[in-house]
N, C-alpha and C positions, 0 to 999 in steps of 0.2 A: 220205614222210618228207623226201626231198630237197626236195620242193616246199614243204613247210612251212618248212624252214630258209631257203629262198630268199626266201620271203615275209617272214620275220622280219628277215633282213638288209636287205631292201629298205626295210622300215619304219624300221629304225634309221638307215639312210643318209638317208632322207627327213627324219627328225626332226633329224639332225645338220645337214643343209643349211638347214633352216628356222631353227634356233637361230643358225647362223653368219650368216645374212642379217639376223636381228633384231639381233644384236650389232653388226654393221657399221652398220646403220641408226641404232642408239642412239648410237654413238660419233661418226659422221661427218655424219649427215644430220639428226638430231633437234635442233630449236632448244633452247638452254639457258635456264633460268629465271634472272632477275636475282637476285644475292646480296642478302639482306635487310640493310638498313643497321644499323649498330651503334646502341646506345642513345644514346650521346653525340651521334652524327651526327643521329639523329632529333630529339634535343632542340634542337640548334642550328638545324636546319631549321625546327622548329616555332616557335622564337623569331623567326627571320628572317621567317617568314610572318606571325606575329602583329604584328611591328613594321611590316611593310609594310601590314597591314590598318589599324593605328593611324594610320600616316602618311596613308593615303588617306581616313581618316575626316574629315568636315567639322566644324570647330569654329566655331560661330556667334560666339564672343567673341574669335576670334583677332586680328582687326583692332584691336579696342579694347585688347586686352592689349599688342599691339605699340606702339600709340600712347602708352599710359600709360608703358610702359617707356622709350620715347624721351624723353617729357617729363620723367620723373624723372632720366634721365641728363643731359639738358640743364640741368635745374635744379641738380643737384649740381655740374656743371661750372662754371656761372656763379657758384655760391656759393663754390667753391674759388678761382676766379679772383678774385673780389671780395676774399676774405680774404687771398690771396697778394699782391694788388696794393694793399693798404690803404695802405701807406707811399708807394707810387709815386703814388697819386692825390692826396696831400696838396698843397694849394696853398702852405702855409707849413710849413717844417720848421725847428725850433729845437732846438738841443742845449744843455743846461745843464751847466756844469762846476762841480761843488760842491767848493770848496776851503776851506770854512768850515762850522761846525756849523749856521749859519743856512740853509745850502742844504737841509738835511733838513727844516727847517720850511717852506721854500718848496715843496719837492716833495711831502712827505707831508701837510702840513696845509692848504696852499692849493690845490695841484693835485690833492691826494688821489690821487697816483700810486702804483703798486706799486713795490716795491724788493726786489731779490734779490741775494744771499742775505739772509735775515732777521738773520743774525749781525752785530751792530754792530761787531765787531772784525775783520770781513773786510777784506782788502786792496783789494778791488774790489767795488763794488756798483753796480747799474744798474737802470733801469726805463724804460718808455715808455708813452705814452698818446696816443690820438687823439681830438680834440674837433672835430667838424664836419670841416672841410677842413684843419685844422691838426694837425701831428704834433709831439709834444714827447718828447725823450729826456733822460735824466739819468744822469750818471756821477759817482761820488765814491769816496773812499778813498785811502789812502796810495800805492797803486800807480798812481794817476792823476797822471802827471808830464808836463811839456811835451815833445811830440815822440814820446811812446811810447803813443799811442792813436789810434784812427781818428776823424778829423773827419768826421762824418756829416751835417752841415748847413752852410749858408752863413750862418746866423744863430745867434749864440752869446750866452748869458747867463752871465757869469762871476761866480761868488759868491766874494768875497774877504774876508779878515780884515785890517783895517787899524787895529786897536785900539791897537797899540803898535809900537815901532820894529822889533822882531824880526819881527813879522808883516808889517809894511810891506815889508821887504826881500824876503820870500817872495812877496808880492803883486805887486811890480814885475816879478819874473821871468815871471809869467803874463801881465802886460800887454805885456811885450816880445814874448812868444811870439805873442800875439794880434795885435800890430802887424805882425809878420812875415807872418802869414797874410793880413792885409789887404793888405799890399804885394805879395804874390805872387798876389793875386786868388783865394785859397782861401776867404776869408770876405768877406761883404758888409756885415754889420751886427754890432756888438758892444754889448751892454748890461752894466752892472756893478751887482751888488748888493753893497754894501760895509758891513761892520760897522765903523763909524767910531769915532773917539775920543769918549770921554765928555766931554771938554773941547771938543769940536767943532773939533778941530785936524786938518783933513783937507786942508790946502793941497797936500800932496804929489801928490794925484791930479788937481788942476786942469789941469795941462798936457796930460793925456791926453784931456780932453773935446774934442769936435769943434768947439765954438764957441770954443775956445782954441787951435785948430790941431792938435788931436789926432785920434783915431779913434773914441773912445767916443761912441756916439749918445745913450745914456741912462744916467743914474746914479741909483740908489736908495740912499740913505745912511741908516743907522741912527743914532739920536740926533738930530743936527741939523747944519746947515751954513748959513752966510750966503748960499750960492749957490742954495739951494732956491727955485725959481721956478715950479714946477708946469708947466714946459714941457719941459725936458730933464733937470732935476735935481729929484728928489722925495725926500720923507722916507719912510722905510720902517719898519714896526713891528719891534720886537725879536723878537716872537713868543714861542715857548716853548723851553725847553732840552730838545731831543729826547733828549739823552743822559741826562736824568733820568727817562726813561720816561714822559713826559706822554702821555696818550692822545689820539688824534685825536677831537675832539668834532664831531659832526655838528650843524650849525645847525638850529634849529627855531623855530617861532613862539612857543613858550613862553618862549624867551630874551628876546623883545621885550615880551611882554605880562605875564609874571609879575613881581610885585614882587621886588626884590633884597633879600637878607638884610643886605647890607653896602653902605655908600656907596662904599667903596674897598677895595682889597686890595694887599698887597705880598707877593710870593713870589719870593725870589731869593737869590743868594749875595752877601754883603756883603764886598767886597774892601777891604783896607786902603788908605787914602788915595784912596778912590773917592767919587763923588757919592752912592753908596748909603748911605754912613755918614751923610751930611747928611740924606738922606731918612728914615733911621731916627730921627735926633735930632728932626726936626720931628714925626714921628708920635707919638713918646713924650712930648715936651714938651707938646703940645697935647691929650694924652689921646685921640688919635684911634684908639688901639688898641681902644677900646670901640665905635667906629663902623666900624672897618675890620678886615678879616681880615688878620692879619700873621703870616708864617711865614718868618723869615730863616734863612739858612745862613751858617756861618762859612767853609766851604770847599767 
């Protein structure tokens, strides 16, 4: 009996020792398994590996795509540079100062230039146009006064009203201002487009002409003048009254080839004691109103 108990105790002791040795081996000596990565980490790692694979893939059109991109970038750069330097590349720069209604006829009907704002009652209106290597700009409105705007060219066309004494006084102020700019070397050349007197009395502007000791290189005068020589003094058309909302007519060959409905026409305002009263008398007395299209205005 004692022997049996002794054997059982020995077996239990041996089992305990074996269990203790296994536990010590599991804790201190057995290598640990790596912790499984989380789902987010596995996804990031997968993306990185996929990107690396895509980067390493060979693209047979890669060189051509890069060349096309470089060419497009260079082309856009040159285009922007050309557009930005349009004014700087102009060989001739002319600024037109419109201080009479005929300035609008010059700019809108002859140059066919843009004008902003479109509001005819605006205090300041301006526009610009480039033709070949020449750049033209135009300013007009009551806010355009001597010394209070930027002179952007060394060649100026000054549009003035010299039809009557009150207008002449205002026109001479502009001529004095232009003369000051010439003397201070801020201007090189000045041309004048003048709405003259219907009686051809424009002697007041003669001293300003360069061949008379003045500074005005060219004079374009409306109506007439005994000084018209087709060299530095020219006759200029009256044009149309832009403030009456006459449309800008685009010329075409039909204007030259098609027969005209009337032999002459008269469309204008008949002022008292003006030559237009005489024109109306001639047209009516000779019954030219049947051959001519006549539409007078009293005011």
